C-alpha positions as CSV (number, residue, x, y, z in Angstrom):
1,X,16.2,6.1,8.7
2,X,13.7,3.4,10.1
3,X,13.8,0.6,12.5
4,X,12.1,-2.8,12.9
5,X,9.2,-2.9,15.5
6,X,6.9,-5.3,17.0
7,X,3.0,-5.1,16.5
8,X,0.1,-7.0,18.0
9,X,-3.2,-7.7,16.0
10,X,-6.4,-7.9,17.7
11,X,-6.4,-11.7,17.8
12,X,-3.0,-11.8,19.8
13,X,-0.9,-12.5,16.4
14,X,2.5,-10.6,16.9
15,X,4.4,-9.5,13.9
16,X,7.3,-7.3,12.6
17,X,7.1,-3.8,10.9
18,X,9.5,-1.4,9.7
19,X,8.7,2.2,11.1
20,X,10.1,5.4,9.6
21,X,9.8,8.7,11.5
22,X,10.1,12.1,10.2
23,X,12.9,14.4,11.5
24,X,10.5,16.9,13.0
25,X,6.9,16.8,14.1
26,X,4.7,14.7,11.9
27,X,2.1,15.8,9.8
28,X,0.2,12.7,9.6
29,X,0.7,8.7,9.6
30,X,0.9,6.2,6.6
31,X,0.5,2.4,6.7
32,X,2.4,1.3,3.6
33,X,1.2,-2.2,2.2
34,X,3.8,-4.4,0.7
35,X,3.7,-6.3,-2.7
36,X,3.5,-10.0,-2.9
37,X,7.5,-10.1,-2.3
38,X,7.3,-9.0,1.4
39,X,9.1,-6.1,3.2
40,X,11.8,-5.5,0.6
41,X,14.1,-3.0,0.6
42,X,12.2,-1.1,-1.8
43,X,9.2,-1.1,0.7
44,X,11.6,0.2,3.3
45,X,12.8,2.8,0.9
46,X,9.0,3.9,0.3
47,X,8.7,4.3,4.2
48,X,11.5,6.4,4.3
49,X,10.5,8.5,1.4
50,X,7.1,9.4,3.0
51,X,8.9,9.8,6.3
52,X,11.1,12.3,4.6
53,X,8.1,14.7,3.6
54,X,6.8,14.6,7.1
55,X,4.6,11.4,7.5
56,X,5.3,8.6,10.4
57,X,5.1,5.5,8.3
58,X,5.1,1.8,9.0
59,X,5.2,-1.3,6.5
60,X,3.7,-4.2,8.4
61,X,5.1,-7.4,7.6
62,X,1.9,-9.2,6.5
63,X,3.5,-12.4,5.4
64,X,4.5,-13.1,9.2
65,X,1.3,-14.9,9.5
66,X,2.8,-17.7,7.2
67,X,6.3,-17.3,8.1
68,X,8.5,-14.6,9.6
69,X,11.0,-12.4,7.5
70,X,9.9,-13.1,4.1
71,X,11.6,-11.0,1.4
72,X,11.5,-12.5,-2.0
73,X,13.4,-11.3,-5.1
74,X,11.5,-9.9,-7.6
75,X,11.6,-13.1,-10.0
76,X,9.9,-15.3,-7.5
77,X,6.4,-14.1,-8.5
78,X,4.8,-17.4,-8.3
79,X,6.1,-18.1,-4.8
80,X,5.0,-14.6,-3.7
81,X,1.4,-15.3,-5.2
82,X,1.2,-18.4,-3.3
83,X,1.9,-16.7,0.1
84,X,-0.6,-13.8,-0.7
85,X,-3.2,-16.5,-1.6
86,X,-2.6,-18.3,1.6
87,X,-3.7,-15.1,4.0
88,X,-7.0,-14.8,5.2
89,X,-8.7,-11.5,4.5
90,X,-10.1,-11.1,8.1
91,X,-6.8,-11.5,9.4
92,X,-5.0,-9.3,6.9
93,X,-7.4,-6.4,7.9
94,X,-6.6,-7.0,11.6
95,X,-2.9,-6.5,11.0
96,X,-3.7,-3.4,8.9
97,X,-5.8,-2.1,11.9
98,X,-2.8,-3.1,14.4
99,X,-0.4,-0.9,12.2
100,X,-2.9,2.1,11.9
101,X,-3.1,2.1,15.7
102,X,0.4,2.2,15.9
103,X,1.2,5.4,13.8
104,X,-2.2,6.9,14.5
105,X,-1.2,9.1,17.3
106,X,1.1,11.1,15.0
107,X,-1.9,12.4,12.9
108,X,-4.6,11.4,10.6
109,X,-4.0,7.9,9.0
110,X,-3.9,6.8,5.6
111,X,-2.7,3.7,3.8
112,X,-0.7,3.4,0.6
113,X,-0.5,0.2,-1.0
114,X,1.2,-1.5,-4.0
115,X,0.4,-4.2,-6.2
116,X,-1.4,-6.9,-3.7
117,X,-1.0,-4.0,-1.2
118,X,-3.0,-1.8,-3.7
119,X,-5.8,-3.9,-3.3
120,X,-5.4,-4.0,0.5
121,X,-5.2,-0.3,0.6
122,X,-8.7,-0.3,-1.2
123,X,-10.3,-2.6,1.3
124,X,-8.8,-0.5,4.1
125,X,-10.7,2.4,2.7
126,X,-13.8,0.4,2.9
127,X,-13.4,-1.2,6.4
128,X,-10.5,0.5,8.4
129,X,-10.6,3.8,10.4
130,X,-8.5,5.9,7.9
131,X,-8.8,9.2,6.3
132,X,-7.5,8.3,2.7
133,X,-6.0,5.7,0.8
134,X,-3.7,5.4,-2.4
135,X,-3.8,2.1,-4.6
136,X,-0.9,1.5,-6.9
137,X,-1.7,-1.2,-9.5
138,X,-4.0,-2.9,-7.2
139,X,-5.4,-5.7,-9.8
140,X,-7.3,-7.5,-7.4
141,X,-9.6,-4.6,-6.4
142,X,-12.1,-6.1,-9.1
143,X,-12.8,-9.0,-6.8
144,X,-14.3,-6.6,-4.1
145,X,-16.2,-4.0,-5.8
146,X,-19.1,-4.9,-3.8
147,X,-17.5,-3.1,-1.0
148,X,-17.4,0.6,-1.3
149,X,-14.7,3.2,0.1
150,X,-16.0,5.4,2.8
151,X,-13.0,7.8,2.4
152,X,-11.3,9.3,-0.7
153,X,-9.1,7.2,-2.7
154,X,-6.6,7.9,-5.4
155,X,-5.6,5.1,-8.0
156,X,-2.5,4.8,-10.1
157,X,-2.3,2.2,-13.2
158,X,0.0,1.6,-15.8
159,X,-1.4,1.6,-19.4
160,X,1.0,-1.1,-20.4
161,X,0.4,-3.4,-17.5
162,X,0.2,-6.9,-18.6
163,X,-1.6,-8.0,-15.4
164,X,-4.3,-5.4,-15.4
165,X,-6.0,-4.6,-18.4
166,X,-7.6,-1.2,-18.8
167,X,-10.7,-3.0,-19.0
168,X,-10.2,-3.8,-15.2
169,X,-9.3,-0.1,-14.7
170,X,-12.7,1.0,-16.2
171,X,-14.5,-1.7,-14.2
172,X,-13.2,-0.2,-11.0
173,X,-13.9,3.3,-12.1
174,X,-17.4,2.2,-12.7
175,X,-18.3,1.1,-9.3
176,X,-16.2,3.8,-7.8
177,X,-16.7,6.8,-9.7
178,X,-15.8,9.2,-6.9
179,X,-12.2,8.0,-6.9
180,X,-9.3,9.9,-8.5
181,X,-7.7,7.9,-11.3
182,X,-4.2,8.4,-12.9
183,X,-2.9,6.3,-15.8
184,X,0.8,6.2,-16.9
185,X,2.7,5.0,-20.1
186,X,4.4,2.3,-17.8
187,X,3.9,-1.3,-17.1
188,X,3.2,-3.2,-13.6
189,X,5.3,-2.1,-10.8
190,X,6.5,0.9,-12.5
191,X,7.0,2.6,-9.0
192,X,9.8,0.1,-8.1
193,X,13.5,0.8,-9.2
194,X,14.3,-2.8,-8.7
195,X,11.7,-4.0,-11.4
196,X,12.1,-4.4,-15.0
197,X,9.0,-2.3,-15.7
198,X,10.3,0.7,-13.6
199,X,9.7,4.0,-15.3
200,X,11.2,6.8,-13.3
201,X,9.2,9.7,-14.9
202,X,5.9,7.9,-14.0
203,X,7.1,7.1,-10.5
204,X,8.0,10.8,-9.8
205,X,4.5,11.9,-11.2
206,X,2.5,9.3,-9.1
207,X,4.5,10.4,-6.1
208,X,4.0,14.2,-6.5
209,X,0.2,13.5,-7.2
210,X,0.1,11.3,-4.0
211,X,1.7,13.7,-1.8
212,X,-0.9,16.4,-2.8
213,X,-3.6,14.1,-2.3
214,X,-2.4,13.1,1.2
215,X,-1.6,16.8,2.0
216,X,-5.2,17.5,1.1
217,X,-7.0,14.8,3.0
218,X,-4.5,13.8,6.0
219,X,-2.3,16.8,6.6
């Protein structure tokens, strides 16, 4: 459904993105933010999924700041964390803003992020020109609780997530009580069919809740 396009950030950095457009007029626009594994087939599938319900969606290749075309298997967790750790937050937000600008003509923009991208979705809600954000299992949000979201945020967490204890979820909830929080009987990465913790029922329910949230705040 989608195609690879080139974007340019405010500092001149050029990077790739996967863009998927709906078959008919768009009802809104989304930036989908990757996990630590790059723009994988799963991330492209997510963009296609949201395009299928009417949102022009773009997945920026955030790791192009380090090396173009990074797409890691889900077994290479340490390497993915190393890549994510090398990124500068200010540059990451420049890339998010460029992705927002690339789709904003198609309606109110929102951000949906997964894992590392879930944390970036939270930061976009605090810093970027968007209407709403959705954070799937964004464990590093706890590092940025001094920043407050300026738009509505929905959070999805797994109750069995070995990387994000429920105490961290409660810490986020205490800092941002206005958020919408959902817990699922699943582990980390439950939305991804290519991961061991995939939980189909939880993924469907989270998508349905996200769809309703986006319809309310984006269109």
